[in-house]
PALUM-112558 format. One record per atom (N, C-alpha, C, O): y, x, z; atom name. Coordinates in steps of 0.1 Angstrom, whole numbers, plus 5000, padded with zeros to 4 digits. Each point is the difference from the previous one (the first is absolute). Example, Ala and Ser with C-alpha at 12.3 -4.5 7.8 and 13.67 -1.06 7.14 Angstrom:
PALUM-112558
rec v=4943 u=5132 w=5078 atom=N
rec v=5012 u=4991 w=5000 atom=CA
rec v=5012 u=5009 w=5000 atom=C
rec v=5000 u=5010 w=5007 atom=O
rec v=5011 u=4986 w=4986 atom=N
rec v=5011 u=5009 w=5000 atom=CA
rec v=5011 u=4992 w=5008 atom=C
rec v=5011 u=5005 w=5001 atom=O
***
This chain:
PALUM-112558
rec v=5147 u=3212 w=8084 atom=N
rec v=5017 u=5003 w=5000 atom=CA
rec v=5005 u=4988 w=5003 atom=C
rec v=4997 u=4990 w=4994 atom=O
rec v=5011 u=5010 w=5016 atom=N
rec v=5008 u=4989 w=5003 atom=CA
rec v=5010 u=4995 w=4986 atom=C
rec v=5005 u=5007 w=4992 atom=O
rec v=4997 u=4977 w=5012 atom=N
rec v=5010 u=4994 w=4988 atom=CA
rec v=5010 u=4996 w=5010 atom=C
rec v=4999 u=4996 w=5012 atom=O
rec v=5014 u=5007 w=4979 atom=N
rec v=5014 u=4997 w=5008 atom=CA
rec v=5007 u=4990 w=4993 atom=C
rec v=5000 u=5002 w=4988 atom=O
rec v=5005 u=4986 w=5016 atom=N
rec v=5008 u=4992 w=4997 atom=CA
rec v=5012 u=4996 w=5006 atom=C
rec v=5001 u=4991 w=5009 atom=O
rec v=5011 u=5015 w=4985 atom=N
rec v=5013 u=4993 w=5007 atom=CA
rec v=5005 u=4989 w=4998 atom=C
rec v=4998 u=4993 w=4990 atom=O
rec v=5010 u=5004 w=5018 atom=N
rec v=5007 u=4985 w=4998 atom=CA
rec v=5012 u=5001 w=5009 atom=C
rec v=5000 u=5009 w=5008 atom=O
rec v=5010 u=4981 w=4991 atom=N
rec v=5011 u=5001 w=5008 atom=CA
rec v=5013 u=5002 w=4992 atom=C
rec v=5011 u=4996 w=5004 atom=O
rec v=4987 u=5010 w=4984 atom=N
rec v=5013 u=5005 w=4993 atom=CA
rec v=5006 u=4985 w=4994 atom=C
rec v=4995 u=4989 w=5001 atom=O
rec v=5019 u=5016 w=4992 atom=N
rec v=5005 u=4987 w=4996 atom=CA
rec v=5017 u=5004 w=4997 atom=C
rec v=5004 u=5012 w=4998 atom=O
rec v=5004 u=4977 w=5002 atom=N
rec v=5015 u=5000 w=4998 atom=CA
rec v=5005 u=5001 w=5012 atom=C
rec v=4999 u=4991 w=5008 atom=O
rec v=5009 u=5022 w=4997 atom=N
rec v=5008 u=4997 w=5015 atom=CA
rec v=5012 u=5003 w=4996 atom=C
rec v=5003 u=5006 w=4989 atom=O
rec v=5007 u=4989 w=5021 atom=N
rec v=5014 u=5002 w=4997 atom=CA
rec v=5004 u=5016 w=5007 atom=C
rec v=4992 u=5005 w=5008 atom=O
rec v=5018 u=5001 w=4988 atom=N
rec v=5006 u=5013 w=5009 atom=CA
rec v=5000 u=4997 w=5011 atom=C
rec v=5005 u=4989 w=5003 atom=O
rec v=4990 u=5020 w=5006 atom=N
rec v=5002 u=4999 w=5015 atom=CA
rec v=4986 u=4993 w=5007 atom=C
rec v=5000 u=5000 w=5013 atom=O
rec v=4992 u=4996 w=4980 atom=N
rec v=4988 u=4993 w=5001 atom=CA
rec v=4989 u=5009 w=5004 atom=C
rec v=5000 u=5012 w=5002 atom=O
rec v=4989 u=4978 w=5001 atom=N
rec v=4988 u=5009 w=5006 atom=CA
rec v=4989 u=4993 w=4992 atom=C
rec v=5000 u=4991 w=4992 atom=O
rec v=4991 u=5016 w=5011 atom=N
rec v=4985 u=4996 w=4992 atom=CA
rec v=4989 u=5006 w=5009 atom=C
rec v=5002 u=5010 w=5007 atom=O
rec v=4988 u=4983 w=4994 atom=N
rec v=4987 u=5006 w=5008 atom=CA
rec v=4991 u=4998 w=4988 atom=C
rec v=5000 u=4989 w=4994 atom=O
rec v=4992 u=5022 w=5003 atom=N
rec v=4992 u=5003 w=4989 atom=CA
rec v=4985 u=5001 w=5006 atom=C
rec v=4999 u=5006 w=5011 atom=O
rec v=4991 u=4990 w=4983 atom=N
rec v=4987 u=4997 w=5005 atom=CA
rec v=4990 u=5007 w=4991 atom=C
rec v=5004 u=5001 w=4988 atom=O
rec v=4986 u=5005 w=5014 atom=N
rec v=4988 u=5005 w=4994 atom=CA
rec v=4988 u=4998 w=5006 atom=C
rec v=4996 u=5006 w=5010 atom=O
rec v=4997 u=4984 w=4983 atom=N
rec v=4987 u=4997 w=5004 atom=CA
rec v=4989 u=5009 w=4994 atom=C
rec v=4998 u=5001 w=4988 atom=O
rec v=4994 u=5005 w=5022 atom=N
rec v=4989 u=5007 w=4995 atom=CA
rec v=4988 u=4993 w=4998 atom=C
rec v=4997 u=4991 w=5008 atom=O
rec v=4993 u=5013 w=4983 atom=N
rec v=4985 u=4994 w=4998 atom=CA
rec v=4993 u=5010 w=4999 atom=C
rec v=5006 u=5010 w=4998 atom=O
rec v=4980 u=4991 w=5001 atom=N
rec v=4990 u=5010 w=4997 atom=CA
rec v=4998 u=5008 w=5011 atom=C
rec v=4988 u=5003 w=5003 atom=O
rec v=5020 u=5002 w=5004 atom=N
rec v=4999 u=5009 w=5011 atom=CA
rec v=5009 u=4998 w=5012 atom=C
rec v=5011 u=4996 w=4998 atom=O
rec v=4985 u=5007 w=5013 atom=N
rec v=5009 u=5002 w=5011 atom=CA
rec v=5011 u=5010 w=5001 atom=C
rec v=4998 u=5012 w=5000 atom=O
rec v=5015 u=4982 w=5001 atom=N
rec v=5013 u=5010 w=5002 atom=CA
rec v=4999 u=5011 w=5010 atom=C
rec v=5007 u=5010 w=5001 atom=O
rec v=4985 u=4985 w=5007 atom=N
rec v=5002 u=5010 w=5015 atom=CA
rec v=4995 u=5012 w=4998 atom=C
rec v=5001 u=5008 w=5010 atom=O
rec v=4993 u=4996 w=4979 atom=N
rec v=4997 u=5015 w=4997 atom=CA
rec v=5009 u=5008 w=4989 atom=C
rec v=4999 u=5012 w=4998 atom=O
rec v=5012 u=4977 w=4995 atom=N
rec v=5010 u=5006 w=4994 atom=CA
rec v=5013 u=5001 w=5004 atom=C
rec v=5007 u=4992 w=5007 atom=O
rec v=4997 u=5021 w=4987 atom=N
rec v=5018 u=5000 w=5004 atom=CA
rec v=5006 u=4991 w=4987 atom=C
rec v=4998 u=5001 w=4988 atom=O
rec v=5009 u=4990 w=5019 atom=N
rec v=5007 u=4991 w=4989 atom=CA
rec v=5015 u=5002 w=4996 atom=C
rec v=5006 u=5007 w=5009 atom=O
rec v=5001 u=4990 w=4983 atom=N
rec v=5010 u=5002 w=4998 atom=CA
rec v=5011 u=4991 w=4988 atom=C
rec v=4994 u=4993 w=4992 atom=O
rec v=5017 u=5008 w=5007 atom=N
rec v=5007 u=4992 w=4989 atom=CA
rec v=5008 u=5010 w=4993 atom=C
rec v=5007 u=5009 w=5006 atom=O
rec v=4992 u=4989 w=4981 atom=N
rec v=5010 u=5005 w=4990 atom=CA
rec v=5007 u=4991 w=4991 atom=C
rec v=4997 u=4988 w=5000 atom=O
rec v=5015 u=5018 w=4991 atom=N
rec v=5005 u=4992 w=4993 atom=CA
rec v=5001 u=5006 w=4987 atom=C
rec v=4999 u=5012 w=4999 atom=O
rec v=5004 u=4978 w=4989 atom=N
rec v=5006 u=5007 w=4988 atom=CA
rec v=5011 u=4993 w=4997 atom=C
rec v=4999 u=4987 w=4999 atom=O
rec v=5013 u=5019 w=4998 atom=N
rec v=5011 u=4993 w=4995 atom=CA
rec v=5001 u=5003 w=4984 atom=C
rec v=4999 u=5012 w=4996 atom=O
rec v=5002 u=4978 w=4997 atom=N
rec v=5002 u=5002 w=4984 atom=CA
rec v=5004 u=5013 w=4995 atom=C
rec v=5011 u=5004 w=5004 atom=O
rec v=4983 u=5002 w=4989 atom=N
rec v=5005 u=5011 w=4994 atom=CA
rec v=4997 u=5012 w=5007 atom=C
rec v=5002 u=5010 w=4994 atom=O
rec v=4994 u=4992 w=5022 atom=N
rec v=4999 u=5009 w=5007 atom=CA
rec v=4985 u=5002 w=5005 atom=C
rec v=4991 u=4993 w=4998 atom=O
rec v=5009 u=5019 w=5009 atom=N
rec v=4985 u=5004 w=5003 atom=CA
rec v=4997 u=4990 w=5013 atom=C
rec v=5009 u=4997 w=5008 atom=O
rec v=4979 u=5000 w=4993 atom=N
rec v=4993 u=4995 w=5014 atom=CA
rec v=5007 u=5010 w=5009 atom=C
rec v=5002 u=5012 w=4999 atom=O
rec v=5002 u=4979 w=5014 atom=N
rec v=5005 u=5006 w=5012 atom=CA
rec v=4991 u=4998 w=5011 atom=C
rec v=4996 u=4988 w=5001 atom=O
rec v=5000 u=5020 w=5008 atom=N
rec v=4995 u=4996 w=5014 atom=CA
rec v=5010 u=4994 w=5009 atom=C
rec v=5011 u=5006 w=5001 atom=O
rec v=4986 u=4985 w=5005 atom=N
rec v=5010 u=4993 w=5010 atom=CA
rec v=4993 u=5003 w=5015 atom=C
rec v=5008 u=5004 w=5008 atom=O
rec v=4979 u=4994 w=4996 atom=N
rec v=4994 u=5003 w=5010 atom=CA
rec v=4984 u=5000 w=5002 atom=C
rec v=4993 u=4994 w=4992 atom=O
rec v=5003 u=5013 w=5019 atom=N
rec v=4985 u=4998 w=5001 atom=CA
rec v=4996 u=4997 w=5014 atom=C
rec v=5009 u=5003 w=5008 atom=O
rec v=4982 u=4994 w=4995 atom=N
rec v=4993 u=4998 w=5014 atom=CA
rec v=4988 u=5005 w=5000 atom=C
rec v=4992 u=4999 w=4991 atom=O
rec v=5004 u=5009 w=5022 atom=N
rec v=4986 u=5006 w=4997 atom=CA
rec v=4991 u=4991 w=5009 atom=C
rec v=5005 u=4991 w=5007 atom=O
rec v=4982 u=5011 w=4993 atom=N
rec v=4993 u=4993 w=5009 atom=CA
rec v=5001 u=5001 w=5015 atom=C
rec v=4992 u=4993 w=5006 atom=O
rec v=5016 u=5015 w=4999 atom=N
rec v=5006 u=5004 w=5013 atom=CA
rec v=5014 u=4995 w=5002 atom=C
rec v=5008 u=5003 w=5009 atom=O
rec v=4995 u=4990 w=4982 atom=N
rec v=5014 u=4991 w=5000 atom=CA
rec v=5013 u=5011 w=4999 atom=C
rec v=5011 u=4997 w=5004 atom=O
rec v=4986 u=5015 w=4991 atom=N
rec v=5011 u=5008 w=5000 atom=CA
rec v=5006 u=4996 w=4987 atom=C
rec v=4994 u=4997 w=4989 atom=O
rec v=5021 u=5003 w=5012 atom=N
rec v=5008 u=4992 w=4989 atom=CA
rec v=5005 u=5013 w=4995 atom=C
rec v=5002 u=5010 w=5007 atom=O
rec v=5001 u=4991 w=4978 atom=N
rec v=5006 u=5008 w=4992 atom=CA
rec v=5013 u=4994 w=4990 atom=C
rec v=4997 u=4991 w=4992 atom=O
rec v=5013 u=5012 w=5009 atom=N
rec v=5008 u=4992 w=4992 atom=CA
rec v=5009 u=5010 w=4993 atom=C
rec v=5002 u=5011 w=5006 atom=O
rec v=5001 u=4986 w=4982 atom=N
rec v=5007 u=5010 w=4990 atom=CA
rec v=5016 u=4994 w=5000 atom=C
rec v=5002 u=4990 w=5006 atom=O
rec v=5006 u=5016 w=4988 atom=N
rec v=5015 u=4997 w=4996 atom=CA
rec v=5000 u=4987 w=4995 atom=C
rec v=5009 u=4993 w=5002 atom=O
rec v=4981 u=5003 w=4990 atom=N
rec v=5001 u=4988 w=4995 atom=CA
rec v=5001 u=4987 w=5011 atom=C
rec v=5007 u=4990 w=4999 atom=O
rec v=4987 u=5013 w=5009 atom=N
rec v=4997 u=4990 w=5011 atom=CA
rec v=5015 u=4999 w=5008 atom=C
rec v=5002 u=4989 w=5006 atom=O
rec v=5007 u=5018 w=4995 atom=N
rec v=5011 u=5006 w=5006 atom=CA
rec v=5006 u=4988 w=5013 atom=C
rec v=5010 u=4993 w=5001 atom=O
rec v=4978 u=5009 w=5007 atom=N
rec v=5003 u=4991 w=5014 atom=CA
rec v=4998 u=4984 w=4996 atom=C
rec v=5004 u=4992 w=5009 atom=O
rec v=4992 u=5001 w=4979 atom=N
rec v=5003 u=4986 w=5001 atom=CA
rec v=4986 u=4997 w=4997 atom=C
rec v=4998 u=4990 w=4994 atom=O
rec v=4991 u=5018 w=5009 atom=N
rec v=4984 u=4998 w=4996 atom=CA
rec v=4992 u=4999 w=5012 atom=C
rec v=5002 u=5008 w=5009 atom=O
rec v=4990 u=4984 w=4992 atom=N
rec v=4989 u=5000 w=5011 atom=CA
rec v=4986 u=4997 w=4992 atom=C
rec v=4998 u=4991 w=4992 atom=O
rec v=4992 u=5019 w=5011 atom=N
rec v=4989 u=4998 w=4995 atom=CA
rec v=4988 u=4995 w=5011 atom=C
rec v=5002 u=5005 w=5011 atom=O
rec v=4991 u=4989 w=4988 atom=N
rec v=4989 u=4993 w=5009 atom=CA
rec v=4986 u=4999 w=4997 atom=C
rec v=4998 u=5001 w=4988 atom=O
rec v=4992 u=4997 w=5020 atom=N
rec v=4989 u=4999 w=4992 atom=CA
rec v=4994 u=4987 w=5010 atom=C
rec v=5005 u=4998 w=5011 atom=O
rec v=4986 u=4996 w=4984 atom=N
rec v=4992 u=4989 w=5008 atom=CA
rec v=4986 u=5003 w=4995 atom=C
rec v=4997 u=4995 w=4989 atom=O
rec v=4995 u=5013 w=5017 atom=N
rec v=4987 u=5003 w=4997 atom=CA
rec v=4993 u=4989 w=5000 atom=C
rec v=4991 u=4999 w=4991 atom=O
rec v=5010 u=4988 w=5022 atom=N
rec v=4991 u=4991 w=5000 atom=CA
rec v=5003 u=4989 w=4988 atom=C
rec v=4991 u=4992 w=4998 atom=O
rec v=5020 u=5007 w=4995 atom=N
rec v=5002 u=4993 w=4990 atom=CA
rec v=4999 u=5010 w=4987 atom=C
rec v=4999 u=4995 w=4988 atom=O
rec v=5000 u=5019 w=5014 atom=N
rec v=4996 u=5007 w=4987 atom=CA
rec v=5013 u=5004 w=4991 atom=C
rec v=5000 u=5004 w=4989 atom=O
rec v=5009 u=4993 w=5019 atom=N
rec v=5016 u=4999 w=4991 atom=CA
rec v=5008 u=5013 w=5005 atom=C
rec v=4997 u=5007 w=5009 atom=O
rec v=5012 u=4995 w=4981 atom=N
rec v=5010 u=5010 w=5005 atom=CA
rec v=5015 u=4992 w=4993 atom=C
rec v=5002 u=4995 w=4989 atom=O
rec v=5006 u=5006 w=5023 atom=N
rec v=5014 u=4994 w=4997 atom=CA
rec v=5011 u=5011 w=5000 atom=C
rec v=5000 u=5011 w=5006 atom=O
rec v=5009 u=4984 w=4984 atom=N
rec v=5014 u=5007 w=5003 atom=CA
rec v=5011 u=4990 w=4999 atom=C
rec v=5002 u=4990 w=4992 atom=O
rec v=5007 u=5014 w=5018 atom=N
rec v=5010 u=4992 w=5002 atom=CA
rec v=5013 u=5009 w=4995 atom=C
rec v=5001 u=5011 w=5005 atom=O
rec v=5009 u=4983 w=4986 atom=N
rec v=5011 u=5008 w=4995 atom=CA
rec v=5011 u=4991 w=5004 atom=C
rec v=4999 u=4988 w=4999 atom=O
rec v=5014 u=5018 w=5006 atom=N
rec v=5010 u=4994 w=5005 atom=CA
rec v=5011 u=5006 w=4993 atom=C
rec v=5000 u=5011 w=4996 atom=O
rec v=5012 u=4979 w=5001 atom=N
rec v=5012 u=5003 w=4995 atom=CA
rec v=5000 u=5008 w=4987 atom=C
rec v=5005 u=5011 w=4997 atom=O
rec v=4987 u=4979 w=4994 atom=N
rec v=4997 u=5003 w=4984 atom=CA
rec v=5011 u=5001 w=4995 atom=C
rec v=5008 u=4992 w=5002 atom=O
rec v=4994 u=5020 w=4988 atom=N
rec v=5011 u=4998 w=4988 atom=CA
rec v=4994 u=4997 w=4989 atom=C
rec v=4988 u=4997 w=4998 atom=O
rec v=5021 u=5005 w=4990 atom=N
rec v=4994 u=4999 w=4986 atom=CA
rec v=4991 u=5012 w=4998 atom=C
rec v=4990 u=4998 w=4993 atom=O
rec v=5013 u=5013 w=5011 atom=N
rec v=4994 u=5012 w=4999 atom=CA
rec v=4987 u=5001 w=5005 atom=C
rec v=4992 u=5009 w=4997 atom=O
rec v=5006 u=4981 w=5009 atom=N
rec v=4984 u=4999 w=5006 atom=CA
rec v=4991 u=4992 w=4992 atom=C
rec v=4988 u=4998 w=5003 atom=O
rec v=5018 u=4996 w=4985 atom=N
rec v=4991 u=4991 w=4989 atom=CA
rec v=4991 u=5009 w=4996 atom=C
rec v=5005 u=5010 w=4996 atom=O
rec v=4983 u=4988 w=5005 atom=N
rec v=4987 u=5008 w=4995 atom=CA
rec v=4986 u=4992 w=5003 atom=C
rec v=4998 u=4990 w=5008 atom=O
rec v=4993 u=5015 w=4984 atom=N
rec v=4987 u=4997 w=5006 atom=CA
rec v=4996 u=5006 w=5011 atom=C
rec v=5004 u=5011 w=5003 atom=O
rec v=4989 u=4984 w=5003 atom=N
rec v=4997 u=5005 w=5012 atom=CA
rec v=4983 u=5000 w=5004 atom=C
rec v=4993 u=4990 w=4998 atom=O
rec v=5003 u=5020 w=5005 atom=N
rec v=4985 u=5004 w=4997 atom=CA
rec v=4996 u=5002 w=5015 atom=C
rec v=5007 u=5004 w=5009 atom=O
rec v=4981 u=4993 w=4992 atom=N
rec v=4991 u=5003 w=5012 atom=CA
rec v=4991 u=5009 w=4997 atom=C
rec v=4995 u=5000 w=4989 atom=O
rec v=5001 u=5010 w=5020 atom=N
rec v=4988 u=5012 w=4996 atom=CA
rec v=4993 u=5001 w=5012 atom=C
rec v=5005 u=4998 w=5012 atom=O
rec v=4984 u=5007 w=4986 atom=N
rec v=4990 u=5003 w=5012 atom=CA
rec v=4992 u=5012 w=4997 atom=C
rec v=4998 u=5003 w=4988 atom=O
rec v=4998 u=5006 w=5022 atom=N
rec v=4996 u=5012 w=4999 atom=CA
rec v=4987 u=5002 w=5010 atom=C
rec v=5002 u=5001 w=5012 atom=O
rec v=4985 u=5001 w=4983 atom=N
rec v=4991 u=5003 w=5011 atom=CA
rec v=5004 u=5014 w=5006 atom=C
rec v=5002 u=5009 w=4993 atom=O
rec v=4998 u=4992 w=5020 atom=N
rec v=5003 u=5012 w=5008 atom=CA
rec v=4991 u=5009 w=4994 atom=C
rec v=4989 u=4997 w=4997 atom=O
rec v=5016 u=5017 w=4999 atom=N
rec v=4990 u=5010 w=4997 atom=CA
rec v=4999 u=5001 w=4985 atom=C
rec v=4994 u=5009 w=4995 atom=O
rec v=5013 u=4981 w=4997 atom=N
rec v=4997 u=5003 w=4986 atom=CA
rec v=5014 u=4999 w=4992 atom=C
rec v=5011 u=4998 w=5006 atom=O
rec v=4987 u=5005 w=4981 atom=N
rec v=5012 u=4997 w=4993 atom=CA
rec v=5002 u=4989 w=4990 atom=C
rec v=5009 u=4999 w=4991 atom=O
rec v=4981 u=4991 w=5013 atom=N
rec v=5000 u=4991 w=4990 atom=CA
rec v=5008 u=4989 w=5005 atom=C
rec v=4999 u=4997 w=5012 atom=O
rec v=5008 u=4996 w=4981 atom=N
rec v=5012 u=4988 w=5003 atom=CA
rec v=4996 u=4987 w=4995 atom=C
rec v=4995 u=5001 w=4988 atom=O
rec v=5005 u=4988 w=5016 atom=N
rec v=4999 u=4989 w=4996 atom=CA
rec v=5014 u=4992 w=4999 atom=C
rec v=5007 u=5000 w=5010 atom=O
rec v=4997 u=4993 w=4980 atom=N
rec v=5011 u=4995 w=4997 atom=CA
rec v=5000 u=4987 w=4998 atom=C
rec v=4990 u=4995 w=4994 atom=O
rec v=5020 u=4997 w=5010 atom=N
rec v=5003 u=4983 w=4997 atom=CA
rec v=5005 u=5000 w=4987 atom=C
rec v=5002 u=5011 w=4994 atom=O
rec v=5001 u=4977 w=4999 atom=N
rec v=5007 u=4999 w=4988 atom=CA
rec v=5016 u=5001 w=5003 atom=C
rec v=5007 u=5006 w=4992 atom=O
rec v=4997 u=4989 w=5020 atom=N
rec v=5013 u=5001 w=5001 atom=CA
rec v=5005 u=4985 w=5004 atom=C
rec v=4994 u=4989 w=4997 atom=O
rec v=5015 u=5012 w=5010 atom=N
rec v=5011 u=4987 w=5002 atom=CA
rec v=5012 u=5004 w=4994 atom=C
rec v=5005 u=5011 w=5000 atom=O
rec v=5002 u=4978 w=4993 atom=N
rec v=5014 u=5004 w=4994 atom=CA
rec v=5010 u=4995 w=5009 atom=C
rec v=5002 u=4988 w=5002 atom=O
rec v=5006 u=5022 w=5003 atom=N
rec v=5014 u=4994 w=5008 atom=CA
rec v=5012 u=5005 w=4993 atom=C
rec v=5003 u=5012 w=4996 atom=O
rec v=5003 u=4976 w=5003 atom=N
rec v=5015 u=4998 w=4990 atom=CA
rec v=5010 u=4997 w=5016 atom=C
rec v=4997 u=4993 w=5009 atom=O
rec v=5014 u=5015 w=4989 atom=N
rec v=5010 u=4999 w=5009 atom=CA
rec v=5012 u=4996 w=4991 atom=C
rec v=5003 u=5008 w=4992 atom=O
rec v=5003 u=4981 w=5009 atom=N
rec v=5011 u=4996 w=4994 atom=CA
rec v=5005 u=4988 w=5006 atom=C
rec v=4993 u=4994 w=5007 atom=O
rec v=5019 u=5003 w=4991 atom=N
rec v=5009 u=4989 w=5003 atom=CA
rec v=5000 u=4988 w=4989 atom=C
rec v=5007 u=4990 w=5002 atom=O
***
């Protein structure tokens, strides 16, 4: 099963951008559907976007047109670019992956994003 480690979170000012990275080990991501979710304190975890092995993108309302998701199979990484951040986007952001044809998800431990002036 793949292991995932997120990075790139931190403190960002309102209106700013962040590029989040997710490094995978233990298996190759090229046979996984990958995605990003987030958890705002006190709320349920929300799906942001997924990217299939055929590079088909799916975005939820959480993404709201400010998010891109990409994968670098050569580096075994998943990336998320988030623009125009507001305080309401402060959350722990998680990377996840699922082998095509299964229902088993692997999750990273998350990276904290705080949007504040």
